[in-house]
N, C-alpha and C positions, 0 to 999 in steps of 0.2 A: 510604371506603377511607382507607387511610391515606397520609399525604407520601410523595412520590418523595424518599429519603435519600441522603445520600451515600452511607454504607453499601450500600446496593442492590446495586452490582457485586458485591457479595460471595454473591449470589442467583440474579445470572444465568445463562441456559444460552445459547454460543455456539455456534452449528451450522456445520459448514464443512467443506471438503474431499469434497462428495459426489460420489461414483461408481454406476456400475450393472455388475450380472451381465449376463453374454452373452445369457441366457436371458431376461434384462430381467421377470426375478420379486423381485428382489434389489434394495436401496440399501444402501452403506456410508456411513459419515461421522463425522466427529470430534463428541462434544459435551467441550465445556470449561467450567471451572468455576472462580473464584477457590480460592483454599486458603489462607487468613487465617493460621492456625496457623503454617502452612510458609513463608507470603507467598512463594508461587508458585503457577503454572495446574494443574488435572488434566488433561489430557486423555485420554479414554476411545473408545474403539474400540465401534461401536455395525452393528447388522446392521437393516433396514427389511423388512420381509417386505409387500409390495405388494399381493398376495392378499387377507392376512387383517387388514392396515392396521396389524400390530404392529410396535413393537422392541427388541432388547434387548440388554444390554452383551456383546461378546466374551469381554475379558478383563480382569482386575480390574489391568491394570499402566495405571498411569496416566499414562505419557509416550510413548504410541504414536504415530506420524505416520509409518509406510510401511505400503501397504497397497492389493493387488491383487485382481482378480480372474483366476482363470485360467482356460485353455480349457474347465474342465469345474464353472466356476461355483465351484469353491472359492475361500476369501476366504485368501489369502497374506498376514499382516504379521507386520512384526519386532520380535519378543515380548520381546528384552533385547540386551545389547551389552556385552562384555568386554572385556578387554585380548587376545585372543585370538580371538575369533567374532564375530561377527554371526549371530543365529538368525530365523531362518525360522520361524512356526506354520503351519498348516493348517488349517481350523476348515471344515469339509461342511456339509449340510444337517442335518445328526443334533442329538440335543439337548446332545449330551455336549462336553467342553471342546477345547481345538483341543489340536494335537499339533506337537509338533515335526517341521517337514517336510525341512529342509533347513540346514547352515550352511558361514558363508562368512569364511577368514579376511581379511576386507577390513572398511573402514568404509564398508559401503554407505550410498549415498545416491541411488539412483534404481534400479527394477525393473520390468523388461515381461517379459509375456508372450510367448515368441514360437511357443508351441503346440510341442506334442511334449517337452517334458522340456528344452527351452533358452528360457534368459533372456538378455535384455539388460541388463544389470548398468553402473550410473556408479559407480566408488570410488575410496578412496585405500588407502595400505596403513596397516597396524596397524604402531604405533609397539614397537619392541622395549623392555625393561625399562631399558638400558644408553641409550638414547637419552632416554627421560623421564628418567633421572637427570641427563643432560648438561643435561638445557633447562632442569630443577628448580636444578640447578646454574649456570646462568649467566642464571636469570630474572632477574639485577637491572639486567643492559642489553637496549634493544634493537637490534640492526644494519638498517636503511631501507638499499634500494638505489636503491626505483624509485618514482612514481608514478601511482597514490595507494597512500600506506606503510599507510595503513589504514580502515575502513570502520566504519562507523555500525552498532552491533549487533552486531558481531562483531569488534571489533577491531582489532590491527596485523596484517599481513599474513603469513604464514607460509608459507614454502614447503613445503607439502602438495602435492603435484602429484597431479592426480587422472587416473582411467584409463576409458577402454571397455572392457566385457569381453564373451565370450560367455560364459554359465556353462552346464554339461551336466548335469544333476543326476542320470545314473543314473552316472556314474563320477566325479561331483564335478569336473569340471574346468574349470579356467580359461584362456581362450582372451585375451589383452590384445589389442585391435583396434586399440585409440591410447591414450598417454599423451600429456597434456596437462601440460608441467612450466612453458616458458616463456610458454603461453597460458594464455590464459581458455578455458572448453568455455560455450559462453555459450547456444547451442537445438542441437536433434539429433532427426533422423526418420528413421526403418526403414521402405524401403519393402516392398509386399505378400510380392515374394516372397523378403525377407529376405536379399538377396545388393549391397545398396547402402548406405550410410548418408551422410546429409547432416548436416555440421557446421559451426553458426559457431562460428570463433572470432574471438577480440581479443586482437589483437597492441600491440606494443609497439613504439615509434619513439626510439631512445634511452632505453630504462628507462623510458616516459613513456607510460602506456595510451593507446589514440586510441580517439575515438568511434567509427567505422565499424570496419566486421568483416569478415571473409574469410566468404565460402561456399565449403564444399571438400564436392568428393565421392568419397567414400571407397570403392573396391569391393572386396565384401568376398572375392570366387572369386582376384583377383590381389593385394589388400590395397594396389593402385596406389592414390593420391589426387591430385586436382586441383583446381588452383582453379578457379571457375568463373566467382564475382562477389569482385572484389577491392577493397576500402577503399572499396565505395559506397554501402551502406547501413548503417544501423545497423536489427537484425531485435530483432522482435516475439516471433515464432515461427514455425512452417516446419511444412510437412506433405507427403507423396507423394500424388498421386491414381492412379487406378488403372491412368491411362497413365504412370505412372514421370513425369510433371511434378512439379514444386513450385511449392505453392501456398505464399507466404510473405507474412506483412504486415511491412513495413518505412517507414522516414520516410530519405530522405537530408539531408533539414534544412537544406536552403538556399533555402526559402521563409522558416523561422518560427523559425530556430534549433533548439535541441537541443529545444527545446518545441511544436516543429511536429507537429499530427496523421500518421499514417502513413495507408498504402492499400495496396491488394492490389495482389501483381503473379502473376506465373505465370514460371515460368523451365524451360525445356528442361537436359537435362543436361549442356550444353555452356556454358548462361551466356546463351541468349538467352533477355532475361524481355520482359516487358510490364506493363503497370499494367491491372487488370481490372476494379479498382473505378469508378462512375462519378466523374468529374471534380466534381462537384457533391457527392461524399458524405464533406465535411468533415469528420468524428466525431473525437471522441478515444476511443479504445479504452482499453476496462475500464472499470471502475466506479473513477471518482476523488471520487463524493459521501463527505463527510466523514461518522465518528460514531465516536464510543467507547466504541462498544456493541457491537464487532464481535470476531473471532479468529481465528487460524491461515488458512490461505489457499485463495484462491479463482481459480478458472481464467477466463481470459481467450478463450479459444479452443481449438475440436474441428472434427474432421472425423468426419463418418459420411454413408454414405447419398450420396456425390460430392456434401456441401456442405460447406463452412466457416462454423459456427456460430460468433458470436462478440458479445461486449459492449461496450456503447459508452457515454458519456455523451454524452446529446443533452438540453439544456436542462437540469434540474432531476433528470433522468430518468437510470436504468441501462438502456438497454435492449436487448432478444438477439435481433440479425438473422442471418438466414442467407443464405448468397450460392450459387449453385449453378453448376455448369461451363459453363452458357448465359446467366451474368449476370447470371441476374434476383436483385434483391434484395429480401428479405421482410425484416418487420419480426414478428417472432414474437409476443415479449413485453414489454410496455412495465411501467412503475412503478420500482421500485429491484430488479433482479436481482442479487441475491448471487453464488451458483454454480448451475451447473445442467448435467444430462446429458441425452442425447438416447437415445430409443429408437426403433423401426420404427413404431411410429403412437403418440408421446407424447414429450413435455420435463418429466423434474420439474426442478423448482429452487426455492433457497432464496431468499426476499427478505424484505426489511424494510419497515416502514410506518411511520405516526408511534404506532402503539399495539404494535405489535408488532418482535421483536427478529428476527434470521435463522429462518425457519419454511417448512417444505416443504411445496411444491403442486405439483400438475400441471396441465399445461395444457388439457389436454382437458377436464376436467373443471371446473377452479376451483379446485378444493377445496381445503382446508387440509388436509393428512393426518398433521403434528405438526406441532400449534402451537404457539408462543411467544409469550403475551399478557405484554403489562406489567401488573404486579397492583395498580398503585399512582395516585394522582390526576395527571392531567396536564393540563398546560394548554393552551389550545388554540392552533394555528398557524393564522394567515392572509396570503395573501400577494397581493399587489399590485406594482404597474409604475411605474418613474417613468424620466423621462427625463436622460438624460447622455453627454454626447461623443458625441450622435448618434445614439446607439442606445436603443431600448427597454431594460430591464434591471428583473428579475424582484427584489423584496426579499421579507423574510419577516419577518412578529412576532408571534413569541412570549406571552401574553397570562398574566399569575400567575392560579393555581388563586383560584377564587371571586372572578374578575374583576369590579371595579363602574364600571360607565363613569362613574361619578360621581366617583371620584377619581384623582387623580394618584399614579402610582409611579416610584421609582427605578430607570434605564433603563439598559441593558447593552449599547454595540453590541458585538458579537465579531468576529472577525473569521477567516477562515479559512488554511491555510497553503500552498504549493506556489509562486507563486501559482496553478497551473495546477491547482487541486483546485476543490471548491465547496461547499456548502451545500445541503440538503432541507429539506423537510417529516418527515424518517425522524426516528427518535428518535434523541434525542440525550440521552446522562444528564446530563453535564453542564446542560444549559440548562435541563434539568427540573428540575435540582434547587434553579435558580435562579428558576423561574418558582413551586416550591413554595415559596420565601423570600420572595415578593413582592416580585418584581422583572418589570420588561418586559423582554423578550431582543429585539431587531433586529439583523437581518443582514440581509445580500446576497452578490450573484457578483459585483465591477466588472471592467473589464477586465482581462487577464490570467488569467480565470479558463478552466476547461474547460467544456464542451458548447456551443458557441455560434463553433467551429471555427476556423481558425489567424487568420484576420485578427483577431477579438475578444481572441485570449489571445497576440498577440505584442507586448508592452508591451517590447521590449527598445529599453534606452536611456532608457525612462519612469519607471522607478522613481521614485514620489515626487510623481510627476505627474497623471497623467491618471485614475489610481487613488486616489489622493488626493481628486482631485475629485470622483469616484464618490460614495465612501465621505461625505463631505462633502453634495454634495447628496442624498444617499439621508437621511442624520439629519435635514438641512432636510425633506425633502419627509416622512419618518416623523411631525416634531413637527409638521409642521400638520397633514397627517391624521388623526394619533391625539391629541386635546387629554389624554389622558391619560398620554401620558410628561413625565413632569418635566422641565424641561430644563435646572434649577437641579442636579438631581441623576441626571446623567449618568456614567456609568464605560466604559472601553474598554479590550479585553483582547482577544491572540491570542498564537496560538505560528506559530513557525516565521515565513515570511515576515506570518504576522499580526503575529508579533513584530515585528518589522522595520516593518510601517505601524504600529504602536501607539509604536514610537519615532520613527519619522517625525510622526507625529500629535502626541504629546506637546509635537515641536519645533517645531510650526508653530502649532499652537491652543492656547488655554489655556481652552478649552468645556467639559473634560471636567475632572470634580472629584478624578478619580483615576484609574488606571492599572494593567494588569496586563501585563507585556512577558514571554515565554516562549519560549526557548529560538529567540532572535531573532539577528536580525543588525543590527549596527551600525554596522560598519565593512568596507565592501569590499575597501578596500587588503589590510587583514590576513586579511579573509576565504580572497582568493585562494591565501594558502601556507598555511593550517591545517586547511581543511575539505576532506574527502573528495572530492568534488564541486567545491571551490574554484577550480581549476586550468581550469578550462571553464565552470563556469557563473559565474563571477561575469564574466569577458570577453564570455561570450555574452548573459548578461542586463543587464549594463551598459552593453554596446558598448563599453568598453576594457578598459585595463587599467594597472596601477600604473607601468609604463615609457613607452609614447606617448602618454597620453593621462591621464595622474594626475588631472588637475581633473577630470575628467568624471567619474569612476571616485568621486573624491572627492566630488565635486559629491549625488551618484545615496545617499551614508553619513548616515545620519541622526548621529553624533557630532559631525559638522561645525555642528549647528543645536543640540547637546546644550547650549551658555551660555543657549539662550532655556527651557528645560525650569525649568514653574513646578507642573507639577504632581504629585503624592506619585503614587510609583510603585511597584510591588514586580515583583521582577523572579526568575523562577524558571527555572532551569538543570538543568544535569546535569553532571557531571564527565567522563563518558563519553559524551557529546553530542560526536560527531566530524562530526555532519553541517551545525550549526553549533556551531562549539568553544566552547567553557566561557569563552573570554576576550572573545567579543562581549557578551555580557551584562556583563560586569564590566568593561568599557570604559564603556558605556551608564551605569550604578549609579554609577563612579567618577566619573563628571565630574556624576552630578546632585546628589550629596554635596557636590560641592565647589561647586554652586549654593544649598547649605545649604535645597535641598527635604527633604522628607521624603519616605525612600525605605529599603528594607530588601529582599535577597536572600536567595532560597531555595535551596543546592546539593542537589541530592540524588547522594549518594554512589551507584556502582554502577549508575546508569539512566543512559538514552543517547536520544536522537533521538525515541525513541516511548513516553517518560514517561506520556503520557496517555490513552495508546491500547492499549498491551502493560505498562506499567509494571509493577513488582512490588505488588502488592495493598496493602499499608503507605503506600509512595510515593503507588501512585494517593491515596489516602484524605486522607494527609497533604496533599498539592498542594491540592484539592478546602477542603478544611478552610482550610490557609492566604486562599486567595483568596474565601471565602466572606467568613470575617475582616475582610478588606482591605476589600471594597469595602462591607461591612456600615458598619463606621467611619466613613466618608467620606460615604456617601449613605444612609444612614437616622440 
């Protein structure tokens, strides 16, 4: 079997966006591949025939990202978009190709079949040529009046308000239900009778976005709206049940800050709500297990058959649970569930394992319906436990391919982002590349990580203390447990929070012979005003701000201690990273250079915070080549 190589990312199939037809006989999904020639990704729409166990491509369009099944089980998808219309095609069960079904003179970002020829649509206005010309003419400057002023991955915020519409296909009419010009539309749901909309709105206080949102009920008969829960929760998602009550998942952030785990609530239409999930169900909603081998989006919640289905990260797994109207909580599927759909008698889902990318399975049989196995050599992953800061924490070691227990190997400590994410034993391309190059990789989920409840993940005001101790205790334990680790040839690296911690480690110990800090935080005081989340994330996580308690924020900043760095360090940053802006990496790089320590920096143009996971193919390949070259130089 051939080695796992850097360029293997060009060969992987990424499955995502799973949907099911109403008759429960067909599944639809996206299949995404890297396109090196055009330096982009191609996403194709596929149908899977459950009875025949076959799948086939729907269109040659390689950028489809919107599709639904209508009431007659036709597949409706947005085939193309131009300056005048968005074009939606219909594909029935026949062998033929899809045909134009309707077109809408809006930029449509959401489509839901309300049956009988009606659709709920979220959309913004198409821009006329004159407006586009004016924007191009004035593209040499940007005017900002609000905070945040940009978002990672989307750039500077433009005033392109979205609206919800009711679209009637027969006469192609659009009825505007509500516009969202000075507020953000963060979530919405329509009831079974199609006469009420529940809307979650993000508002501004003095042009600064606040963290908690308003829940509004819009009566579609009278077009009157009422705020039923105001500025109390940060909402994940919401649904109407069969009795027109609202089931929603939210957090008030009063116990664990912005990273606090959420709970399930029930509310009537007057806003009388109660928490209905158990007090001890302290889970992190969503799949927060890190991997660089997935693409596109996955759902976290679904409401069907009077049950709420949802993903949570629990320990080092992404599990699917259900919660019914009698408050019965049931574990449906363990492992690493990526996406799912629910039928009357079964659950179909994408899962990831240590040797498979996202692949299709069904719960009832447990069989793989659409395989996606890695066809290259893989190092073996072993898990173990160690004690640190009063908790038993899981650690992992990935052995080199053709591992020889009688040899010593250069070793990399890999640190995840977040901090409220985690690493597990699922496939991680980057790690396996290094395992195939003769490295041991060790990694763990220190305090601050997800999967172990609010108390474990809450490190507000403790950055660089309890988490640093965990990582050093873990490293010491791994060295003792596995004598094959060459403690004189160790490197450390990570991105985002992992970059912050790499910066912290090299300024507090010289035990590592080389380091690689990516998309990092180095200075909380400047991060506060330059990151898209800095104005709330920085004060929340450090328990300080630059005006009232500057020293506390400065004490948790690696740049304060950068004068101590003696470890050769390479920095990787993107110039459109608005989550951990470029200046964060530049500060640390500059100080280390002044120390006389060997260092270099790669700045990727046109990339953002997601470089390692969904950056353009050429940039991802160059990034991995640079990391390998750096560590090979100092550790081999």
